[in-house]
mmCIF file of the N, C-alpha and C atoms, coordinates in Angstrom:
data_MODEL
# 
_entry.id   MODEL 
# 
loop_
_atom_site.group_PDB 
_atom_site.id 
_atom_site.type_symbol 
_atom_site.label_atom_id 
_atom_site.label_alt_id 
_atom_site.label_comp_id 
_atom_site.label_asym_id 
_atom_site.label_entity_id 
_atom_site.label_seq_id 
_atom_site.pdbx_PDB_ins_code 
_atom_site.Cartn_x 
_atom_site.Cartn_y 
_atom_site.Cartn_z 
_atom_site.occupancy 
_atom_site.B_iso_or_equiv 
_atom_site.pdbx_formal_charge 
_atom_site.auth_seq_id 
_atom_site.auth_comp_id 
_atom_site.auth_asym_id 
_atom_site.auth_atom_id 
_atom_site.pdbx_PDB_model_num 
ATOM 1   N N  . UNK A 1 1  ? -10.437 -23.564 -30.304 1.00 0.00 ? 1  UNK A N  1 
ATOM 2   C CA . UNK A 1 1  ? -11.031 -23.030 -28.925 1.00 0.00 ? 1  UNK A CA 1 
ATOM 3   C C  . UNK A 1 1  ? -10.828 -21.478 -28.894 1.00 0.00 ? 1  UNK A C  1 
ATOM 4   N N  . UNK A 1 2  ? -11.866 -20.725 -28.555 1.00 0.00 ? 2  UNK A N  1 
ATOM 5   C CA . UNK A 1 2  ? -11.580 -19.352 -28.556 1.00 0.00 ? 2  UNK A CA 1 
ATOM 6   C C  . UNK A 1 2  ? -10.853 -18.845 -27.069 1.00 0.00 ? 2  UNK A C  1 
ATOM 7   N N  . UNK A 1 3  ? -10.075 -17.767 -27.144 1.00 0.00 ? 3  UNK A N  1 
ATOM 8   C CA . UNK A 1 3  ? -9.811  -17.343 -25.944 1.00 0.00 ? 3  UNK A CA 1 
ATOM 9   C C  . UNK A 1 3  ? -10.662 -16.619 -24.973 1.00 0.00 ? 3  UNK A C  1 
ATOM 10  N N  . UNK A 1 4  ? -10.510 -16.920 -23.897 1.00 0.00 ? 4  UNK A N  1 
ATOM 11  C CA . UNK A 1 4  ? -11.485 -16.243 -22.927 1.00 0.00 ? 4  UNK A CA 1 
ATOM 12  C C  . UNK A 1 4  ? -11.175 -14.793 -22.677 1.00 0.00 ? 4  UNK A C  1 
ATOM 13  N N  . UNK A 1 5  ? -12.098 -13.847 -22.878 1.00 0.00 ? 5  UNK A N  1 
ATOM 14  C CA . UNK A 1 5  ? -11.844 -12.587 -22.507 1.00 0.00 ? 5  UNK A CA 1 
ATOM 15  C C  . UNK A 1 5  ? -12.005 -12.252 -21.086 1.00 0.00 ? 5  UNK A C  1 
ATOM 16  N N  . UNK A 1 6  ? -10.932 -11.484 -20.646 1.00 0.00 ? 6  UNK A N  1 
ATOM 17  C CA . UNK A 1 6  ? -10.943 -11.363 -19.023 1.00 0.00 ? 6  UNK A CA 1 
ATOM 18  C C  . UNK A 1 6  ? -12.048 -10.226 -18.800 1.00 0.00 ? 6  UNK A C  1 
ATOM 19  N N  . UNK A 1 7  ? -12.669 -10.391 -17.557 1.00 0.00 ? 7  UNK A N  1 
ATOM 20  C CA . UNK A 1 7  ? -13.675 -9.493  -16.977 1.00 0.00 ? 7  UNK A CA 1 
ATOM 21  C C  . UNK A 1 7  ? -12.883 -8.257  -16.573 1.00 0.00 ? 7  UNK A C  1 
ATOM 22  N N  . UNK A 1 8  ? -13.713 -7.136  -16.723 1.00 0.00 ? 8  UNK A N  1 
ATOM 23  C CA . UNK A 1 8  ? -12.985 -5.846  -16.307 1.00 0.00 ? 8  UNK A CA 1 
ATOM 24  C C  . UNK A 1 8  ? -12.215 -5.771  -14.892 1.00 0.00 ? 8  UNK A C  1 
ATOM 25  N N  . UNK A 1 9  ? -12.716 -6.400  -13.873 1.00 0.00 ? 9  UNK A N  1 
ATOM 26  C CA . UNK A 1 9  ? -12.072 -6.552  -12.471 1.00 0.00 ? 9  UNK A CA 1 
ATOM 27  C C  . UNK A 1 9  ? -10.880 -7.220  -12.656 1.00 0.00 ? 9  UNK A C  1 
ATOM 28  N N  . UNK A 1 10 ? -10.709 -8.187  -13.561 1.00 0.00 ? 10 UNK A N  1 
ATOM 29  C CA . UNK A 1 10 ? -9.527  -9.055  -13.755 1.00 0.00 ? 10 UNK A CA 1 
ATOM 30  C C  . UNK A 1 10 ? -8.406  -8.172  -14.307 1.00 0.00 ? 10 UNK A C  1 
ATOM 31  N N  . UNK A 1 11 ? -8.806  -7.392  -15.251 1.00 0.00 ? 11 UNK A N  1 
ATOM 32  C CA . UNK A 1 11 ? -7.887  -6.403  -16.129 1.00 0.00 ? 11 UNK A CA 1 
ATOM 33  C C  . UNK A 1 11 ? -7.254  -5.350  -15.087 1.00 0.00 ? 11 UNK A C  1 
ATOM 34  N N  . UNK A 1 12 ? -8.111  -4.851  -14.223 1.00 0.00 ? 12 UNK A N  1 
ATOM 35  C CA . UNK A 1 12 ? -7.751  -3.860  -13.122 1.00 0.00 ? 12 UNK A CA 1 
ATOM 36  C C  . UNK A 1 12 ? -6.900  -4.595  -12.243 1.00 0.00 ? 12 UNK A C  1 
ATOM 37  N N  . UNK A 1 13 ? -7.050  -5.628  -11.794 1.00 0.00 ? 13 UNK A N  1 
ATOM 38  C CA . UNK A 1 13 ? -6.309  -6.457  -10.911 1.00 0.00 ? 13 UNK A CA 1 
ATOM 39  C C  . UNK A 1 13 ? -4.867  -6.776  -11.556 1.00 0.00 ? 13 UNK A C  1 
ATOM 40  N N  . UNK A 1 14 ? -4.776  -7.050  -12.759 1.00 0.00 ? 14 UNK A N  1 
ATOM 41  C CA . UNK A 1 14 ? -3.517  -7.235  -13.438 1.00 0.00 ? 14 UNK A CA 1 
ATOM 42  C C  . UNK A 1 14 ? -2.830  -5.969  -13.606 1.00 0.00 ? 14 UNK A C  1 
ATOM 43  N N  . UNK A 1 15 ? -3.435  -4.850  -13.929 1.00 0.00 ? 15 UNK A N  1 
ATOM 44  C CA . UNK A 1 15 ? -2.724  -3.528  -14.180 1.00 0.00 ? 15 UNK A CA 1 
ATOM 45  C C  . UNK A 1 15 ? -2.235  -3.079  -12.884 1.00 0.00 ? 15 UNK A C  1 
ATOM 46  N N  . UNK A 1 16 ? -3.058  -3.452  -11.783 1.00 0.00 ? 16 UNK A N  1 
ATOM 47  C CA . UNK A 1 16 ? -2.476  -3.005  -10.357 1.00 0.00 ? 16 UNK A CA 1 
ATOM 48  C C  . UNK A 1 16 ? -1.116  -3.825  -10.160 1.00 0.00 ? 16 UNK A C  1 
ATOM 49  N N  . UNK A 1 17 ? -1.263  -5.114  -10.427 1.00 0.00 ? 17 UNK A N  1 
ATOM 50  C CA . UNK A 1 17 ? 0.008   -6.020  -10.257 1.00 0.00 ? 17 UNK A CA 1 
ATOM 51  C C  . UNK A 1 17 ? 1.234   -5.553  -10.732 1.00 0.00 ? 17 UNK A C  1 
ATOM 52  N N  . UNK A 1 18 ? 1.070   -4.929  -12.065 1.00 0.00 ? 18 UNK A N  1 
ATOM 53  C CA . UNK A 1 18 ? 2.341   -4.447  -12.764 1.00 0.00 ? 18 UNK A CA 1 
ATOM 54  C C  . UNK A 1 18 ? 2.717   -3.066  -11.986 1.00 0.00 ? 18 UNK A C  1 
ATOM 55  N N  . UNK A 1 19 ? 1.762   -2.245  -11.679 1.00 0.00 ? 19 UNK A N  1 
ATOM 56  C CA . UNK A 1 19 ? 2.274   -1.166  -10.879 1.00 0.00 ? 19 UNK A CA 1 
ATOM 57  C C  . UNK A 1 19 ? 3.035   -1.558  -9.555  1.00 0.00 ? 19 UNK A C  1 
ATOM 58  N N  . UNK A 1 20 ? 2.533   -2.568  -8.968  1.00 0.00 ? 20 UNK A N  1 
ATOM 59  C CA . UNK A 1 20 ? 3.100   -2.951  -7.617  1.00 0.00 ? 20 UNK A CA 1 
ATOM 60  C C  . UNK A 1 20 ? 4.588   -3.537  -7.993  1.00 0.00 ? 20 UNK A C  1 
ATOM 61  N N  . UNK A 1 21 ? 4.629   -4.472  -8.852  1.00 0.00 ? 21 UNK A N  1 
ATOM 62  C CA . UNK A 1 21 ? 5.974   -5.134  -9.187  1.00 0.00 ? 21 UNK A CA 1 
ATOM 63  C C  . UNK A 1 21 ? 6.897   -4.032  -9.632  1.00 0.00 ? 21 UNK A C  1 
ATOM 64  N N  . UNK A 1 22 ? 6.391   -3.071  -10.405 1.00 0.00 ? 22 UNK A N  1 
ATOM 65  C CA . UNK A 1 22 ? 7.371   -1.874  -10.855 1.00 0.00 ? 22 UNK A CA 1 
ATOM 66  C C  . UNK A 1 22 ? 7.821   -0.992  -9.547  1.00 0.00 ? 22 UNK A C  1 
ATOM 67  N N  . UNK A 1 23 ? 6.923   -0.914  -8.641  1.00 0.00 ? 23 UNK A N  1 
ATOM 68  C CA . UNK A 1 23 ? 7.166   -0.082  -7.510  1.00 0.00 ? 23 UNK A CA 1 
ATOM 69  C C  . UNK A 1 23 ? 8.359   -0.780  -6.753  1.00 0.00 ? 23 UNK A C  1 
ATOM 70  N N  . UNK A 1 24 ? 8.354   -2.235  -6.804  1.00 0.00 ? 24 UNK A N  1 
ATOM 71  C CA . UNK A 1 24 ? 9.333   -3.022  -6.031  1.00 0.00 ? 24 UNK A CA 1 
ATOM 72  C C  . UNK A 1 24 ? 10.721  -3.114  -6.747  1.00 0.00 ? 24 UNK A C  1 
ATOM 73  N N  . UNK A 1 25 ? 10.646  -2.461  -7.896  1.00 0.00 ? 25 UNK A N  1 
ATOM 74  C CA . UNK A 1 25 ? 12.048  -2.492  -8.550  1.00 0.00 ? 25 UNK A CA 1 
ATOM 75  C C  . UNK A 1 25 ? 12.125  -3.228  -9.731  1.00 0.00 ? 25 UNK A C  1 
ATOM 76  N N  . UNK A 1 26 ? 11.034  -4.045  -10.065 1.00 0.00 ? 26 UNK A N  1 
ATOM 77  C CA . UNK A 1 26 ? 11.067  -4.936  -11.328 1.00 0.00 ? 26 UNK A CA 1 
ATOM 78  C C  . UNK A 1 26 ? 10.866  -4.038  -12.380 1.00 0.00 ? 26 UNK A C  1 
ATOM 79  N N  . UNK A 1 27 ? 11.573  -4.541  -13.734 1.00 0.00 ? 27 UNK A N  1 
ATOM 80  C CA . UNK A 1 27 ? 11.442  -3.653  -14.770 1.00 0.00 ? 27 UNK A CA 1 
ATOM 81  C C  . UNK A 1 27 ? 9.990   -3.830  -15.400 1.00 0.00 ? 27 UNK A C  1 
ATOM 82  N N  . UNK A 1 28 ? 9.227   -2.738  -15.978 1.00 0.00 ? 28 UNK A N  1 
ATOM 83  C CA . UNK A 1 28 ? 7.959   -2.904  -16.232 1.00 0.00 ? 28 UNK A CA 1 
ATOM 84  C C  . UNK A 1 28 ? 7.710   -3.951  -17.304 1.00 0.00 ? 28 UNK A C  1 
ATOM 85  N N  . UNK A 1 29 ? 8.597   -4.113  -18.313 1.00 0.00 ? 29 UNK A N  1 
ATOM 86  C CA . UNK A 1 29 ? 8.522   -5.169  -19.204 1.00 0.00 ? 29 UNK A CA 1 
ATOM 87  C C  . UNK A 1 29 ? 8.490   -6.582  -18.697 1.00 0.00 ? 29 UNK A C  1 
ATOM 88  N N  . UNK A 1 30 ? 9.255   -6.753  -17.673 1.00 0.00 ? 30 UNK A N  1 
ATOM 89  C CA . UNK A 1 30 ? 9.489   -7.971  -16.903 1.00 0.00 ? 30 UNK A CA 1 
ATOM 90  C C  . UNK A 1 30 ? 8.047   -8.293  -16.149 1.00 0.00 ? 30 UNK A C  1 
ATOM 91  N N  . UNK A 1 31 ? 7.399   -7.245  -15.453 1.00 0.00 ? 31 UNK A N  1 
ATOM 92  C CA . UNK A 1 31 ? 6.265   -7.315  -14.868 1.00 0.00 ? 31 UNK A CA 1 
ATOM 93  C C  . UNK A 1 31 ? 5.180   -7.723  -15.827 1.00 0.00 ? 31 UNK A C  1 
ATOM 94  N N  . UNK A 1 32 ? 5.127   -7.071  -16.854 1.00 0.00 ? 32 UNK A N  1 
ATOM 95  C CA . UNK A 1 32 ? 4.099   -7.320  -17.836 1.00 0.00 ? 32 UNK A CA 1 
ATOM 96  C C  . UNK A 1 32 ? 4.013   -8.767  -18.282 1.00 0.00 ? 32 UNK A C  1 
ATOM 97  N N  . UNK A 1 33 ? 5.326   -9.236  -18.567 1.00 0.00 ? 33 UNK A N  1 
ATOM 98  C CA . UNK A 1 33 ? 5.422   -10.755 -18.843 1.00 0.00 ? 33 UNK A CA 1 
ATOM 99  C C  . UNK A 1 33 ? 4.990   -11.614 -17.693 1.00 0.00 ? 33 UNK A C  1 
ATOM 100 N N  . UNK A 1 34 ? 5.220   -11.214 -16.523 1.00 0.00 ? 34 UNK A N  1 
ATOM 101 C CA . UNK A 1 34 ? 4.887   -12.028 -15.369 1.00 0.00 ? 34 UNK A CA 1 
ATOM 102 C C  . UNK A 1 34 ? 3.348   -12.192 -15.300 1.00 0.00 ? 34 UNK A C  1 
ATOM 103 N N  . UNK A 1 35 ? 2.701   -11.198 -15.610 1.00 0.00 ? 35 UNK A N  1 
ATOM 104 C CA . UNK A 1 35 ? 1.102   -11.203 -15.423 1.00 0.00 ? 35 UNK A CA 1 
ATOM 105 C C  . UNK A 1 35 ? 0.494   -12.079 -16.558 1.00 0.00 ? 35 UNK A C  1 
ATOM 106 N N  . UNK A 1 36 ? 1.302   -12.306 -17.542 1.00 0.00 ? 36 UNK A N  1 
ATOM 107 C CA . UNK A 1 36 ? 1.001   -13.309 -18.630 1.00 0.00 ? 36 UNK A CA 1 
ATOM 108 C C  . UNK A 1 36 ? 0.116   -12.671 -19.697 1.00 0.00 ? 36 UNK A C  1 
ATOM 109 N N  . UNK A 1 37 ? 0.432   -11.420 -20.078 1.00 0.00 ? 37 UNK A N  1 
ATOM 110 C CA . UNK A 1 37 ? -0.088  -10.793 -21.217 1.00 0.00 ? 37 UNK A CA 1 
ATOM 111 C C  . UNK A 1 37 ? 1.063   -10.073 -22.020 1.00 0.00 ? 37 UNK A C  1 
ATOM 112 N N  . UNK A 1 38 ? 0.670   -9.612  -23.312 1.00 0.00 ? 38 UNK A N  1 
ATOM 113 C CA . UNK A 1 38 ? 1.681   -9.050  -24.080 1.00 0.00 ? 38 UNK A CA 1 
ATOM 114 C C  . UNK A 1 38 ? 1.936   -7.580  -23.815 1.00 0.00 ? 38 UNK A C  1 
ATOM 115 N N  . UNK A 1 39 ? 2.804   -7.035  -24.406 1.00 0.00 ? 39 UNK A N  1 
ATOM 116 C CA . UNK A 1 39 ? 3.139   -5.505  -24.107 1.00 0.00 ? 39 UNK A CA 1 
ATOM 117 C C  . UNK A 1 39 ? 1.831   -4.772  -24.787 1.00 0.00 ? 39 UNK A C  1 
ATOM 118 N N  . UNK A 1 40 ? 1.464   -5.281  -25.971 1.00 0.00 ? 40 UNK A N  1 
ATOM 119 C CA . UNK A 1 40 ? 0.587   -4.466  -26.684 1.00 0.00 ? 40 UNK A CA 1 
ATOM 120 C C  . UNK A 1 40 ? -0.792  -4.547  -25.847 1.00 0.00 ? 40 UNK A C  1 
ATOM 121 N N  . UNK A 1 41 ? -1.322  -5.755  -25.348 1.00 0.00 ? 41 UNK A N  1 
ATOM 122 C CA . UNK A 1 41 ? -2.371  -5.891  -24.571 1.00 0.00 ? 41 UNK A CA 1 
ATOM 123 C C  . UNK A 1 41 ? -2.232  -5.103  -23.187 1.00 0.00 ? 41 UNK A C  1 
ATOM 124 N N  . UNK A 1 42 ? -1.172  -4.920  -22.533 1.00 0.00 ? 42 UNK A N  1 
ATOM 125 C CA . UNK A 1 42 ? -0.971  -4.226  -21.436 1.00 0.00 ? 42 UNK A CA 1 
ATOM 126 C C  . UNK A 1 42 ? -1.202  -2.613  -21.700 1.00 0.00 ? 42 UNK A C  1 
ATOM 127 N N  . UNK A 1 43 ? -0.668  -2.230  -22.778 1.00 0.00 ? 43 UNK A N  1 
ATOM 128 C CA . UNK A 1 43 ? -0.592  -0.735  -23.173 1.00 0.00 ? 43 UNK A CA 1 
ATOM 129 C C  . UNK A 1 43 ? -2.045  -0.371  -23.714 1.00 0.00 ? 43 UNK A C  1 
ATOM 130 N N  . UNK A 1 44 ? -2.821  -1.454  -24.228 1.00 0.00 ? 44 UNK A N  1 
ATOM 131 C CA . UNK A 1 44 ? -4.332  -1.252  -24.744 1.00 0.00 ? 44 UNK A CA 1 
ATOM 132 C C  . UNK A 1 44 ? -5.280  -1.189  -23.469 1.00 0.00 ? 44 UNK A C  1 
ATOM 133 N N  . UNK A 1 45 ? -4.894  -2.016  -22.567 1.00 0.00 ? 45 UNK A N  1 
ATOM 134 C CA . UNK A 1 45 ? -5.630  -1.984  -21.346 1.00 0.00 ? 45 UNK A CA 1 
ATOM 135 C C  . UNK A 1 45 ? -5.483  -0.642  -20.499 1.00 0.00 ? 45 UNK A C  1 
ATOM 136 N N  . UNK A 1 46 ? -4.267  -0.246  -20.463 1.00 0.00 ? 46 UNK A N  1 
ATOM 137 C CA . UNK A 1 46 ? -3.959  1.011   -19.482 1.00 0.00 ? 46 UNK A CA 1 
ATOM 138 C C  . UNK A 1 46 ? -4.433  2.150   -20.175 1.00 0.00 ? 46 UNK A C  1 
ATOM 139 N N  . UNK A 1 47 ? -4.566  2.214   -21.717 1.00 0.00 ? 47 UNK A N  1 
ATOM 140 C CA . UNK A 1 47 ? -5.056  3.425   -22.145 1.00 0.00 ? 47 UNK A CA 1 
ATOM 141 C C  . UNK A 1 47 ? -6.599  3.497   -22.284 1.00 0.00 ? 47 UNK A C  1 
ATOM 142 N N  . UNK A 1 48 ? -7.210  2.406   -21.993 1.00 0.00 ? 48 UNK A N  1 
ATOM 143 C CA . UNK A 1 48 ? -8.720  2.262   -22.195 1.00 0.00 ? 48 UNK A CA 1 
ATOM 144 C C  . UNK A 1 48 ? -9.245  2.702   -20.813 1.00 0.00 ? 48 UNK A C  1 
# 
């Protein structure tokens, strides 16, 4: 079964979630894990 690729709107929503959680005092790495993606995926999305 192939992995479903998220839509651009979903990616933006998850990136914003990480920003919000980080602003609330959560460590960025923990926030990335909480949204359910790997560090590599997060940084690839944020660079793109």
